OpenMM code with the backbone's topology and positions (N, CA, C; nanometers):
from openmm import Vec3, app, unit

residues = "UNK UNK UNK UNK UNK UNK UNK UNK UNK UNK UNK UNK UNK UNK UNK UNK UNK UNK UNK UNK UNK UNK UNK UNK UNK UNK UNK UNK UNK UNK UNK UNK UNK UNK UNK UNK UNK UNK UNK UNK UNK UNK UNK UNK UNK UNK UNK UNK UNK UNK UNK UNK UNK UNK UNK UNK UNK UNK UNK UNK UNK UNK UNK UNK UNK UNK UNK".split()
positions = [
    Vec3(-2.1550, 1.4144, 0.7729),
    Vec3(-2.0052, 1.4690, 0.8323),
    Vec3(-1.8902, 1.4174, 0.7290),
    Vec3(-1.8250, 1.4890, 0.6524),
    Vec3(-1.7440, 1.4588, 0.5529),
    Vec3(-1.5796, 1.5185, 0.6066),
    Vec3(-1.4983, 1.3634, 0.5608),
    Vec3(-1.4005, 1.3423, 0.5434),
    Vec3(-1.2774, 1.5081, 0.5389),
    Vec3(-1.1854, 1.5106, 0.6165),
    Vec3(-1.0415, 1.5911, 0.5399),
    Vec3(-0.9618, 1.5725, 0.5458),
    Vec3(-0.8595, 1.5449, 0.4327),
    Vec3(-0.7580, 1.5002, 0.3918),
    Vec3(-0.5974, 1.6330, 0.4646),
    Vec3(-0.6382, 1.7318, 0.5948),
    Vec3(-0.5738, 1.7722, 0.5846),
    Vec3(-0.4282, 1.7243, 0.6289),
    Vec3(-0.4363, 1.5938, 0.6781),
    Vec3(-0.3467, 1.5359, 0.7353),
    Vec3(-0.3558, 1.3702, 0.6917),
    Vec3(-0.1871, 1.2960, 0.7033),
    Vec3(-0.1702, 1.2292, 0.6097),
    Vec3(-0.2022, 1.1172, 0.7317),
    Vec3(-0.2696, 0.9840, 0.7002),
    Vec3(-0.3305, 0.9314, 0.7220),
    Vec3(-0.3114, 0.7429, 0.7038),
    Vec3(-0.2680, 0.7364, 0.8823),
    Vec3(-0.1395, 0.5724, 0.8387),
    Vec3(-0.1762, 0.4148, 0.8275),
    Vec3(-0.1194, 0.3910, 0.7143),
    Vec3(-0.1501, 0.2329, 0.6829),
    Vec3(-0.1457, 0.1852, 0.6625),
    Vec3(-0.1710, 0.0881, 0.7727),
    Vec3(-0.0984, -0.0987, 0.7584),
    Vec3(-0.0965, -0.2174, 0.6351),
    Vec3(-0.0299, -0.2456, 0.6289),
    Vec3(-0.0750, -0.3722, 0.5329),
    Vec3(0.0668, -0.4452, 0.5939),
    Vec3(-0.0055, -0.5943, 0.5524),
    Vec3(0.1198, -0.7478, 0.5641),
    Vec3(0.1113, -0.7738, 0.3792),
    Vec3(0.3065, -0.7616, 0.4168),
    Vec3(0.3261, -0.7881, 0.2009),
    Vec3(0.3287, -0.9287, 0.1877),
    Vec3(0.1884, -0.9284, 0.0746),
    Vec3(0.1331, -1.0323, 0.0538),
    Vec3(0.3206, -1.1625, -0.0085),
    Vec3(0.4101, -1.0696, -0.0723),
    Vec3(0.5165, -1.1180, -0.1015),
    Vec3(0.5175, -1.2526, -0.0179),
    Vec3(0.5821, -1.2246, 0.1424),
    Vec3(0.7039, -1.2622, 0.3002),
    Vec3(0.6221, -1.2768, 0.3799),
    Vec3(0.5304, -1.1893, 0.4263),
    Vec3(0.4617, -1.1621, 0.5642),
    Vec3(0.4618, -1.0618, 0.6295),
    Vec3(0.5943, -0.9710, 0.5825),
    Vec3(0.6302, -0.8781, 0.7125),
    Vec3(0.5325, -0.7515, 0.6887),
    Vec3(0.4909, -0.7327, 0.7753),
    Vec3(0.3787, -0.6052, 0.8414),
    Vec3(0.4757, -0.4385, 0.7695),
    Vec3(0.4035, -0.3313, 0.6926),
    Vec3(0.5198, -0.2634, 0.6516),
    Vec3(0.3660, -0.1380, 0.6433),
    Vec3(0.3488, -0.0179, 0.7425),
    Vec3(0.3889, 0.0952, 0.6926),
    Vec3(0.3498, 0.1744, 0.6643),
    Vec3(0.2444, 0.2688, 0.5451),
    Vec3(0.2421, 0.3825, 0.4727),
    Vec3(0.1485, 0.4810, 0.4612),
    Vec3(0.1894, 0.6115, 0.3967),
    Vec3(0.0468, 0.6757, 0.4144),
    Vec3(0.0225, 0.7006, 0.3227),
    Vec3(-0.1839, 0.6850, 0.3216),
    Vec3(-0.2453, 0.7229, 0.2780),
    Vec3(-0.2944, 0.8958, 0.2058),
    Vec3(-0.2472, 0.9708, 0.1652),
    Vec3(-0.2506, 1.0784, 0.0510),
    Vec3(-0.4644, 1.1588, 0.0512),
    Vec3(-0.4009, 1.2922, -0.0481),
    Vec3(-0.5124, 1.3272, -0.0184),
    Vec3(-0.6387, 1.2540, -0.1469),
    Vec3(-0.5503, 1.1979, -0.2013),
    Vec3(-0.5569, 1.1405, -0.3395),
    Vec3(-0.6600, 0.9823, -0.2790),
    Vec3(-0.5974, 0.8592, -0.1590),
    Vec3(-0.6502, 0.8013, -0.1088),
    Vec3(-0.5983, 0.7091, -0.2008),
    Vec3(-0.3634, 0.7331, -0.2527),
    Vec3(-0.3386, 0.6574, -0.2006),
    Vec3(-0.2125, 0.6528, -0.1453),
    Vec3(-0.1570, 0.4783, -0.1018),
    Vec3(-0.0823, 0.4932, -0.0404),
    Vec3(0.0302, 0.4151, -0.0831),
    Vec3(0.2093, 0.3735, -0.0459),
    Vec3(0.2461, 0.3736, -0.1470),
    Vec3(0.3678, 0.3108, -0.0144),
    Vec3(0.3913, 0.1863, -0.0350),
    Vec3(0.4591, 0.1267, 0.0808),
    Vec3(0.6038, 0.0245, 0.0561),
    Vec3(0.6211, 0.0044, 0.0478),
    Vec3(0.7612, -0.0507, 0.0627),
    Vec3(0.8100, -0.2181, 0.1194),
    Vec3(0.7731, -0.3385, 0.1054),
    Vec3(0.8202, -0.4220, 0.2349),
    Vec3(1.0343, -0.4056, 0.2139),
    Vec3(1.0968, -0.4193, 0.2957),
    Vec3(1.2877, -0.4089, 0.3787),
    Vec3(1.2879, -0.5688, 0.3673),
    Vec3(1.2582, -0.6290, 0.3897),
    Vec3(1.2814, -0.7797, 0.3783),
    Vec3(1.2779, -0.8056, 0.1745),
    Vec3(1.1375, -0.7596, 0.1364),
    Vec3(1.1856, -0.8787, -0.0146),
    Vec3(1.1767, -0.7121, -0.1707),
    Vec3(1.1897, -0.6178, -0.0894),
    Vec3(1.2048, -0.5092, -0.1384),
    Vec3(1.0340, -0.4344, -0.2026),
    Vec3(0.9788, -0.5787, -0.2145),
    Vec3(0.8136, -0.5533, -0.3157),
    Vec3(0.7375, -0.4526, -0.2756),
    Vec3(0.7218, -0.3452, -0.3809),
    Vec3(0.6708, -0.2596, -0.3271),
    Vec3(0.4570, -0.2575, -0.4123),
    Vec3(0.4099, -0.1588, -0.3012),
    Vec3(0.2905, -0.2189, -0.2767),
    Vec3(0.1872, -0.0428, -0.3298),
    Vec3(0.1637, -0.0321, -0.4397),
    Vec3(0.0548, 0.0785, -0.3918),
    Vec3(-0.1321, 0.0872, -0.4037),
    Vec3(-0.1674, 0.1238, -0.3050),
    Vec3(-0.3467, 0.0730, -0.2386),
    Vec3(-0.4264, 0.1997, -0.2591),
    Vec3(-0.5188, 0.1777, -0.3640),
    Vec3(-0.5423, 0.3434, -0.4617),
    Vec3(-0.7149, 0.3150, -0.4104),
    Vec3(-0.7473, 0.3966, -0.2887),
    Vec3(-0.8568, 0.3293, -0.2766),
    Vec3(-1.0144, 0.4235, -0.3644),
    Vec3(-1.0682, 0.3288, -0.3748),
    Vec3(-1.1362, 0.3540, -0.5184),
    Vec3(-1.2884, 0.4405, -0.4652),
    Vec3(-1.3489, 0.4204, -0.3790),
    Vec3(-1.4545, 0.3758, -0.3507),
    Vec3(-1.4776, 0.3898, -0.1891),
    Vec3(-1.5372, 0.3880, -0.1427),
    Vec3(-1.5922, 0.3291, -0.0188),
    Vec3(-1.5685, 0.2371, 0.0344),
    Vec3(-1.6667, 0.1097, -0.0424),
    Vec3(-1.6446, -0.0081, -0.0171),
    Vec3(-1.4975, -0.0753, -0.1272),
    Vec3(-1.4847, 0.0252, -0.2483),
    Vec3(-1.3731, -0.0762, -0.2696),
    Vec3(-1.2249, -0.0642, -0.2764),
    Vec3(-1.1646, -0.1262, -0.3088),
    Vec3(-0.9714, -0.0496, -0.2992),
    Vec3(-0.8855, -0.1553, -0.3647),
    Vec3(-0.8091, -0.0322, -0.4618),
    Vec3(-0.6977, -0.1654, -0.5574),
    Vec3(-0.5239, -0.1844, -0.4986),
    Vec3(-0.5149, -0.3227, -0.5166),
    Vec3(-0.4164, -0.3296, -0.4713),
    Vec3(-0.3103, -0.3764, -0.6379),
    Vec3(-0.1646, -0.2404, -0.6480),
    Vec3(-0.0556, -0.3294, -0.6815),
    Vec3(-0.0068, -0.3492, -0.6127),
    Vec3(0.0689, -0.4897, -0.6896),
    Vec3(0.2177, -0.5100, -0.6213),
    Vec3(0.2861, -0.5878, -0.7132),
    Vec3(0.4220, -0.5262, -0.6962),
    Vec3(0.5308, -0.4419, -0.8138),
    Vec3(0.6118, -0.5021, -0.7593),
    Vec3(0.7157, -0.5730, -0.8494),
    Vec3(0.7816, -0.6589, -0.7717),
    Vec3(0.9547, -0.6250, -0.8290),
    Vec3(1.0442, -0.5851, -0.7262),
    Vec3(1.1344, -0.5423, -0.8063),
    Vec3(1.2304, -0.6116, -0.9050),
    Vec3(1.3539, -0.4986, -0.9606),
    Vec3(1.3744, -0.5520, -1.1064),
    Vec3(1.4113, -0.6623, -1.0326),
    Vec3(1.4451, -0.7893, -1.1518),
    Vec3(1.4662, -0.9384, -1.1228),
    Vec3(1.4225, -1.0618, -1.0000),
    Vec3(1.3652, -0.9642, -1.0500),
    Vec3(1.2596, -1.1211, -0.9088),
    Vec3(1.1458, -1.0738, -0.9498),
    Vec3(1.0070, -1.1365, -0.9619),
    Vec3(0.8959, -1.2057, -0.8871),
    Vec3(0.8067, -1.1850, -0.7879),
    Vec3(0.7182, -1.1704, -0.8263),
    Vec3(0.6457, -1.1271, -0.6611),
    Vec3(0.5898, -1.2881, -0.6913),
    Vec3(0.5838, -1.3625, -0.5033),
    Vec3(0.5512, -1.5256, -0.5191),
    Vec3(0.3684, -1.4953, -0.5065),
    Vec3(0.2420, -1.3329, -0.4321),
    Vec3(0.1566, -1.4029, -0.4580),
    Vec3(0.1312, -1.3517, -0.6165),
] * unit.nanometer
topology = app.Topology()
chain = topology.addChain("A")
for resn in residues:
    res = topology.addResidue(resn, chain)
    for name in ("N", "CA", "C"):
        topology.addAtom(name, app.Element.getBySymbol(name[0]), res)
C-alpha cells in the first residue's frame, strides 16, 4: 500500500537548543520546517529514506546553536 501525501503531516520535535516542544508539518517532498518560539532556532528535517532522516539546525543571526 503506497502512502499518499495529499495532506500536510504534523511532526513533533523537541528543540535541541533549549528543549521546547515544536510542531511542524511535513510536505509532499518529505521536508518539515519548524522554528522554536523560545530561542528562534530553525530546524529543517529532510526524510531521505524510510530509515534515514537528515536534520539541519540553523541558529538565528547573531547567535550560535548550543547543540
